[in-house]
C-alpha positions as CSV (number, residue, x, y, z in Angstrom):
1,M,0.0,0.0,0.0
2,S,1.4,3.4,-1.0
3,A,1.5,6.5,1.2
4,T,-1.2,8.0,-1.1
5,Q,-3.5,5.0,-0.5
6,L,-2.9,5.1,3.2
7,A,-3.6,8.8,3.3
8,A,-6.8,8.3,1.3
9,L,-8.0,5.7,3.9
10,A,-7.2,8.0,6.8
11,R,-8.6,11.0,4.9
12,T,-5.5,13.0,5.7
13,V,-2.0,13.3,4.3
14,E,-0.5,14.2,7.6
15,P,1.2,11.1,9.0
16,Q,0.4,12.0,12.7
17,G,-3.2,12.4,11.8
18,M,-3.2,9.0,10.0
19,L,-1.7,7.2,12.9
20,R,-4.2,8.8,15.4
21,R,-7.2,8.0,13.2
22,F,-6.2,4.3,12.8
23,L,-5.7,4.0,16.5
24,A,-9.0,5.7,17.2
25,L,-10.8,3.4,14.8
26,D,-9.3,0.4,16.4
27,A,-10.4,1.7,19.8
28,V,-14.0,2.3,18.7
29,V,-14.4,-1.0,16.9
30,T,-12.8,-2.9,19.8
31,G,-15.0,-1.0,22.3
32,V,-18.2,-1.8,20.5
33,N,-17.2,-5.5,20.3
34,A,-16.4,-5.4,24.1
35,L,-19.8,-3.9,24.9
36,A,-21.6,-6.4,22.7
37,Y,-19.8,-9.3,24.5
38,L,-20.6,-7.8,27.9
39,A,-24.2,-6.9,27.3
40,L,-25.2,-9.8,25.1
41,S,-23.0,-12.7,26.2
42,G,-25.9,-15.2,26.4
43,P,-27.4,-14.7,23.0
44,L,-24.1,-14.1,21.3
45,G,-22.7,-17.2,23.0
46,R,-25.4,-19.3,21.6
47,F,-25.1,-17.8,18.1
48,L,-21.3,-18.1,18.1
49,G,-21.1,-21.5,19.9
50,A,-19.0,-20.0,22.8
51,G,-19.7,-20.0,26.5
52,S,-21.1,-16.8,28.0
53,G,-18.3,-16.8,30.6
54,L,-15.7,-16.7,27.8
55,L,-17.5,-13.8,26.1
56,L,-17.8,-11.9,29.4
57,G,-14.0,-12.4,30.0
58,L,-13.2,-11.3,26.5
59,G,-15.5,-8.4,26.8
60,A,-13.9,-7.2,30.0
61,F,-10.4,-7.6,28.5
62,L,-11.4,-5.8,25.2
63,A,-13.0,-2.9,27.1
64,V,-9.7,-2.3,29.0
65,Y,-7.7,-2.7,25.8
66,A,-10.0,-0.3,23.8
67,A,-9.7,2.3,26.6
68,G,-5.9,2.0,26.4
69,V,-5.8,2.3,22.6
70,G,-8.2,5.2,22.8
71,L,-6.0,7.0,25.3
72,L,-3.0,6.5,23.0
73,A,-5.0,7.8,20.0
74,A,-6.0,10.9,22.0
75,R,-2.4,11.9,22.6
76,P,-1.2,14.6,20.2
77,H,1.9,12.6,19.4
78,P,1.4,8.9,20.4
79,P,4.8,7.4,21.4
80,A,6.2,4.9,18.9
81,S,6.7,2.3,21.6
82,G,3.0,2.4,22.6
83,V,2.0,2.1,19.0
84,R,4.3,-0.8,18.5
85,I,2.7,-2.5,21.5
86,V,-0.7,-2.1,20.0
87,V,0.5,-3.4,16.6
88,E,2.1,-6.5,18.3
89,A,-1.0,-7.1,20.5
90,N,-3.2,-6.9,17.4
91,L,-1.0,-9.4,15.6
92,A,-1.0,-11.7,18.7
93,W,-4.8,-11.5,18.9
94,T,-5.0,-12.5,15.3
95,A,-2.7,-15.5,15.7
96,V,-4.4,-16.7,19.0
97,S,-7.9,-16.3,17.4
98,L,-6.9,-18.5,14.4
99,A,-5.1,-21.0,16.6
100,A,-8.0,-21.2,18.9
101,L,-10.3,-21.9,16.0
102,A,-8.1,-24.6,14.7
103,L,-7.1,-26.2,18.0
104,W,-9.7,-25.9,20.7
105,L,-12.8,-23.9,19.9
106,T,-15.9,-25.7,18.5
107,P,-18.0,-22.8,17.3
108,T,-21.1,-22.8,15.2
109,T,-20.7,-21.9,11.6
110,G,-21.5,-18.3,12.5
111,G,-18.9,-18.4,15.2
112,A,-16.2,-19.8,12.9
113,V,-17.0,-17.1,10.3
114,W,-17.0,-14.4,13.0
115,T,-13.6,-15.6,14.4
116,V,-12.0,-15.4,11.0
117,L,-13.5,-12.0,10.2
118,Q,-12.5,-10.4,13.5
119,A,-9.0,-11.9,13.2
120,L,-8.7,-10.4,9.7
121,T,-10.0,-7.0,10.9
122,V,-7.6,-6.9,13.8
123,A,-4.7,-7.8,11.4
124,G,-5.8,-5.0,9.1
125,F,-5.7,-2.6,12.0
126,A,-2.1,-3.8,12.8
127,L,-1.1,-3.3,9.2
128,L,-2.6,0.2,9.0
129,Q,-1.1,1.3,12.3
130,H,2.3,-0.1,11.4
131,M,2.3,1.7,8.0
132,A,1.1,5.0,9.5
133,L,3.8,4.8,12.2
134,R,6.4,4.2,9.5
135,E,5.1,7.1,7.5
136,R,5.3,9.3,10.5
137,Q,8.9,8.2,11.1
138,L,9.9,8.8,7.5
139,S,8.4,12.3,7.6
140,Q,10.5,13.2,10.6
141,D,13.8,12.1,9.0
């Protein structure tokens, strides 16, 4: 993906703005997912083929994670180390989600599709955040 394509996705050519927007989008999507898991753990658990306890735990974790990413996005100049932690956490989430699907989860068809889609979404956030961080670093050189 080129810098121009990245800027078009972020709707800004300013690298700092790109990075903050991709972090904020991650925080919002993760926060909505967390709230859904927390508020609807029973019905979602039945639909996905996952226990409501698992969804409550994931929801609580994701709520804290979303708040942390949101705080990072709110900083005028998010530190590179913090952004790298988010990128690495997103990549770890992707890997663990796919491994769990292959090795120990027994979801419904909807749950299997959801697991793959959310893993791909989180991997996409990691890629966008990594590229935006790189663009910011190149613009500072």
